[in-house]
N, C-alpha and C positions, 0 to 999 in steps of 0.2 A: 885645431881642433887635432885630436889627436889620430894617427897609421891607423888605418885599416891592417890587418893582417893580410888577406888576399882579396881576390876581384870579387869572389863570394859577399865580404863583407861590404866593398865600395860600392856593389850594387842594394845593397840593402839599405846603405848609410844612403845612395842617391836616391832611392827609392821615398825615400821618408822625407827628403828636400824636397824633393816633387810632389807632395801632397798625399801620398796613398798611406793611409793609416793600416790596413791589414795587410797581410799575404796569408790567405788562402790555401793550406800546404797537405798534401796527403805524401809524405815521404815513403825515401827510397835510399838504397845505396848510394845512387848519384847526391843526396844531400851532404856528405861529408863536412865539404870544404861550407855548406852556408851553416848548418851548424854550428863549427867550427870561428866561423864569422860571427853568428850570431852570439856567441861564449866571449868571443873576445871583446867586439863592441862594446857587450853587456857591460864590462869589467873598465870598459873605456868609459861610460856614459854618453855612449853615442847616440845618437837617435836614429831608430829602426823600426820601420815595418811592427806591429803586433804581430807575431807567430801564431794564429791559428789554427791547431791541429783536426782537420776533417777528414772524419774518417770513411769517406768517399767522396771521387772525384767529381763526379755527378751534382752532390749535393756544396763541394768548394766553389763551383763555375756558379750555380744557380744562387749564392749565398751572395757571392760578387754583384750578381745581378741586382737582388733587391736592394741591395746597400747600394747602388748608384741611383735607383729608383726612388731613391729619400732624400739623397744628399747633394746628386749630380757630379760624386766627384768619385772619378776612375779608382778600382782596387786590381792588386796583382794576384791572380793562384798561381802555384807552382807543384807540378806534379811528377811523378818515377817516369823518366821514359817514355817507352813507345806504347805500353802496357795503359799506365797512368793515362799520357793522353789521348789514346781508347778510348776511355771509360769518359774522359772529358768533350770527347767530340759533339756531342746533342748539344750539350749545355754552351757551347762555344757558337754553333747553329741556333740555337735559341738569342742567344746575345747580338747576335749579326742580323737575325732578321727583325730586332725590337732597338735597331741602332745604339745598342749598348755597348758602352769603350771598355776596356777592359786587357788588362796584358796579361795574355795566358803566356805563361812559361812549363818547360818540363825539359827535366835534364835529359840527356843523350847517353847512353850509354858509354864508356871508356874509351878512345880511339887508339888507345897504344899500350900494348903488353908486356912491357917492361921498363925501369928507368925512371921514367917519368913519375913525380907524384901525382896521383891519384888513380894513375894505371890499371889494367884490369888486375880483380883478384878473386872470381867465382866464376863457373865455368856458366851460368847466367847471363852474365856481361859479354859475352860470344854467342848467346841466343838470340839478343835483343839487339844486336846490330841490327838499325836499317840503311838503305842509300840516300834516303828521302823522307825523313821522321816527319818534318816539316808538308810535305806533299798531305798528310792526312786532313788539316786543315786549313791547307790553302786558299781551298775555293769559297771558304767563306769569312775569310779573315781579309782586313786593310791589307797589311803587310806582313812579310813573315823573315826570320834568319837565324842564323845559327853563330854563337859566337865563335870566336874562331880566336883570339888573342887577349888573355886577361884583361889590358889595357882598355881595351874597346867598350869595356862594358858599361863603365857611367853614360858612353855618347849614343851609345846602341837604345838605352833604354830611353835616355831624353827622346830620341827619334820615335821609337814608337810610341809613347804616351806620348807626342804632341798630333803626331798622324792617327791616333785614337781619338784624340779630344775635337780633331778637325771633321767641320761635316761632308756630308753627313756621319754621324760617330759609328765606332764599330769596335769591333776586337781587333790585337793585333796580337802575332805569337812571336816570341823569342825561344831557340834550342839553344839548351846550355852543356857541353860536352862537360864531364869532369873535371879532367885537366886544367882548361883555362880557368874554371872556380877557383882550381888551386894555385896557381899562380899568385905569388908575393902584388903585393901591390905598390908601383911606383916610387920611390921615393919623392917626395916633393909633390906628386901629381893632387891638384885638384880638386875636392868635391864640390866645394861651396859655390861656384861660377853660376851666374843667372840659367834660369830657365829658358832653354826656348820657347819662344813666340809662337803660341797656337795660331795658325791665321783664322783671323777675324771671321766672323760668320757672315756668309753671303748673305747682302742687302738685295730688295726687291730694285729692279729695272724699274725707275718712273713709268718710262709710256708704258710698258706692261699694267704697271697698278691704275693708270688713267683710264686705260682699254679696257679693263676689268671693273673698276668703278661704275664705267658710262653704263656697261650689262647691267650692273646689279641696279644702278638704281633706276634703270628704264623697267626694271624685270616687276611682272605680275604679282609670279610664285616662285621667288628666288628660294631655292632650300643648300645647306651646307650639310654635309658629311664628312664628320671626324673620326679618328682611330684610336689617336694618339695626343698626349700633350709632351709639357716639358716638366723636368723634377720642379722646380718652381711656380709653377701656375701661372706663368705670362703667357702664355696663349688662351689661356680659362678667361682670363683679366681681357684680352686684347678681344675676343671673338665674342663675349657677354657684349660687350658694348656697341661692336657693327652688329650682332642680331637683334638686339633691339631699334637700333636705329634705323634697319633696313624690316623691321615685322619679319625676320628669315627664321624660321625652325631649322631645327640644328636635330642631325641625327649622329649617335654615338656609335655605328652600322659596326658589329663585329669587333666590338671597343678591345683595346691593349690597355687602354687607361682614361677612365671617362675625362671629359674637357669641363663640361659644364655640370653645375650642383642639380640634381635633379627637379629640383623647385623652380629653378630659370623657366619665365614665361615661355622662352622660345625653344627649349627644351623639348623633344618629340617622342622619345625613346630611343629604340635600338633597333628599328626596322626602316629602312631607309625606302622600301619599296613602293609602300601606299604613297607616298610626297613625291618619289619620283617622277611618277605615272603623268602630273599633274603640269611638273617644274619649264620654266622655260629658260632659268639659269640656273646652275646647280656649281656650286662651289667646294670642290674638292682638297681636302687640308690635308696632305699629308696621309694621305689613306692607300695602301697597297692597293686594298681592292672595295674601292667604294659601292658597289654592288654585282651582283651573280650575274655575269653576263648570259647564261643561258635563262632565267627565271624575270630577269629586270633591265627595261633600256630606258634613254631619257629617250621625251617626245622627241618625234621629227623637227626640225629648227631648234630645239634649245640649244642654247649652249653652254658650252663645261669649261669650268677654269681647275684648274689643277695648282696647287702654291706648294711649295715644300726646298729643304734640302738639296733633293733628287728627286721631283714631282715624275720622272719619266720612270723610277724606278729602274735602274741599268741594269742592275744584277739581274732582273729576271729575265726568261730569255724570250717565255710568251706574256705578255700585258698588250692590250688593244683595246682599252677604254677611249671613248670618245673625248678629243682635246682638243678646242679652241685657243684658248690661251695658256700656255704654261709659265709660271713666274718661279726660278729657282733663287730661294732664299732660305733664311731663319723662319721657321714658320711662324713663331710669334710675332718677330718684325716686319711681317710679310701682311699677316692680319693687320697690327698696328696701322700698316701706313695705308693700309685697302681703307682702313676705319676712318684716316682721317682725310682720305677722297670722294669717298661715299659723305662723311659728315659736310665738305661744300657743295655737294647736288641735292641733296634730299633728307629729309627729317622723315622720322619715323611716320609709316603709314597705318593712321591711328583706326582703321576701321580693322585690316586685316590683323594689325596687332592683336587686338582686343580677341577679334577670332579664335584664330590662333591661340593667345592664353584660355579663353574659355575651352578649345578643344584639349589642348593639353592636362586641366583639368579633370575633364569629363575621363579621359585616358588612363590618368593616374588611381581615379576612382574605380573605375573598371577593372584596372588590373588588380586593388585591392581587392575587390571582391570575388575575382577569381584567385588569389591569393589564399582568404580566408576562409574559401570554401574546400580546401585540400588539406583541412587538418585531422584527416582518418588517421587509420591506423592498417595500411603504412599510410605517412604524410608523402602530400607532394614536395618533389623540388622548390616550386612557387613557395607553397608557403614555409617551406623552410628559408628559401631565401627573404621573407618577410620579415621573420621572426630573428634573423640574426641582423638586418636594417637596424630593424627598431632597437635590439640591443646594443648596437655600434652607436658611441659619443660618436662628437662632431668633428676629433681627429683619429677614429680608429678607423686603418686600413685592411682591406680585405684581398687577399691574392687566391685566383679562382681559376678553378683547375678542372673543368668539366661538372663543377658543384653547384651553386648558385646563378640560377638565372638574373642578369641585372636588373632585365625589365619590371622586376617584382619589389626593387631595391629602393630604398630611399637615401642617393648617396649626397652627402652635406656639403661636399665642397668636391673642389676638381681633383684629381688623384688620389680619390680615395678606395678605387674600384679595377686591379690590373687582373688582367687574364693571360693565359699562358702563349707566348708567339704563335703564329702561324704555321711554323715550321712540324708543328706537333708532337714535339719531344715530350712526353709525359715522363712526370719526375719532377717535373720545376715548382709547382704550387708551393709545398711545406718548405723547401729549402728557401727560399725566395721570401718567403714570411719570414724564415730565421737572422735573413741579411737585412731586412725591416728591422727588425725587433733589434740587430744590432747597433743599429745606427740611432734607435731610439729604445731603451728598454722600460720608458715609460708609457708608449702610446702604444696601443694592442693593436697588433697585428693578428689579425685571423690567414689562416690557410683551410678553405673552403674544395675541398677536393670528391671527385670521385672515388668508386671502390676500386679501379682499376690503376688510375691515376697513385692512390694510396699507397698500392703496393711497386709500382713502378719508381716512387720516391726512397728505393732503400729505408723503409720507415725505421728501422733496427737504428741505422746512423743518423738517421733524422732527431731521434729523440734522444738517441745518446749526446749529441753537441746542443742540444735544448738543454739539457743538465749541466753536461760540461759548460759552457759559457753563461750559463743563469737569461736564457732566454724565455720569458713565459710567453711563449705565442697560445693561440687557442686556434687547435688542429679537430677539423669537423670533417668529416666520413660520411658521404651521401652513398650508404652503399644499398643498391636493386641488386646485386647478385648477378650483373650483366655486363657487359661492352656495350653500354649502349650505343655510341659513335657508332661502332660495327654497324650493328643491328639498324640503327636510320638510315647509313648508309644503303644498305641491303635493299630496305624497304624505299628509299628513294630511287634508287637505280629499277627495282622491280618491283613496282608497287602490286602487282596483282597476278605475282610470280609463284611457284609451287612454295617459296619459303616464308612467305608471307599467311599460306593460309598453315603453319604448323606453331604450336603454342609453342616453343623455344626453336628460335633459328639456331642454324648450326653455325659451330665456333664462337658461338658469342658468351656463352656460360660461364660463369666464376666460380659456381659453386666444387664443394661447399667451401663460403668464404672463413677465412679464419676468424678469431675472437679478437677485433684491432683494436678492444680495449687494455686487454692483455701485453699488448707489444708496448703501448707506453707506458702501463703499467711497469713493463721491465726495467724503467728508466726512471723509477718513483714518479711519473705522471699522474694528474688526477685523470678521473676516467670514468665515463658513464654511457651506458647505452641508450636509447631513447624511440621506444617503438612506437610510442602515438604522439600526434601533431601537437594535440594538447596540454602535453607534460615538456613540449618545448621548451617552452618560456623560461618557466621555473628552472631548468636544468640549463640554459645560457646563462641566468642570474647564479646559478651555483659555481658553472666554470670562470666567470669573472671575475667573481668575489675570490676563487682561488687565487688568480691570476694575481688582480691586485693587494690581495694582504699577503699570502703566500708566496709572492713573486714562482711561482711552480707553472710550470706547463701544465695545458690542460687537452682533453682529448676526448668529443662528443662522438657518437657513431649513432647517426640519423637511419634508421631504415625507412625507405625512400618509393616510392611506384615507380614505374617505366617512362 
């Protein structure tokens, strides 16, 4: 292999060797050795991640997040010193909440004032000095460090990615001062040595599996609660079999990614409450918040089984859900093992299975009826969700952020519906969909967001990215003119308070809203506003035709009720 010019080029070559496809970059003065490394490596034909210019840091991190959800492969993002990292923090928090591996890197203002290559050259490099830049993300990363010497860089990247991919997965951070990146790469130093092994995924304890299988096999009313799957659908496959064999309804409660297709006979929707009140055994599958403690509880005497790579969610300071059996395991492996143990004990309870299947079908009919009744002007979010679902082919994916309610959609497989992480960092949906489109440009990727979420996404930057990288996503903005999540929270705490008696609650209005269609049009996107529900199916067809035939992004602004 040709010799790298500097430590920055060695970093880039090692990232590519480790399987990193893209560097999502928002550059600053600290990128000088990275830029020179790219130029030198390209001249020598060296393999390096493709550098993507992302004009806002939150978009860079969310794109890496969306790319991982589609591929299962972690990516790298690099931003400019402390100010760039500050804009990235929300995305890193979201990745941590969703157990998404990511190598987050930020330059660091030069440490020295003279003599060394890369030393300070401008006044701003004094102002951007921090004593502990990594402290900005330390609480939400699995590992963080700052490069001290250039010849460390490959070893540090190896360690960072191995830790990031070990379960439970999550983001890591590496700070990169300019002088070490400028250091010449030592003659003869190898970059092609084997990658360090990622620790094998935790496997379930056989004794705990036997105990859980005994409880489930003897249960009269078992239920399962899920919130997210894996990028390859292994959990969906294992859970589908287990739910069938046990005649066990499955609730995708506050789903981050749907696990079962909506058509599965044991899929019981997205509200665990009605099932929880009668359950005698509850199987909680990698669910951070399986129910809301103040609203629902399992009946006295019910047994609760938690399974996942961190079944206690140890990063959460307060979490006190009932827990009788706790199984630390890769989720898919744990459910598969549980399925094998259950199969030895009991076959499908046919009477319960048929009853649950019929109830599921009736529930779907009722949801459809509710959705179709909302086709007025403005339309309801439920109607919008139904129409979007109808327009999606079997491979399409939707990234939802306070947009389309999942219980009115027909999801044709696992990992078709992704929702923003529980951390609540708005602005995730559109760039996550861009990351998904980057992973597969032929797959329809939809971002369905509220009007407030759209504003938070830095939409000018997102539409520029879509045009620049030729990522033909469909952005759907549900415009009700208010912060509806804030409104619902206020009414939830004070249902009969003074604010509930007003037409417009204080601190909730977004009026006057911009013409969102013009923001997309500024980047040559196709756009249309839809005032009436009756016009939505046709508008969706037109938008998808533009995406398919012209490979161009599209935006629909839907006027919806509160």
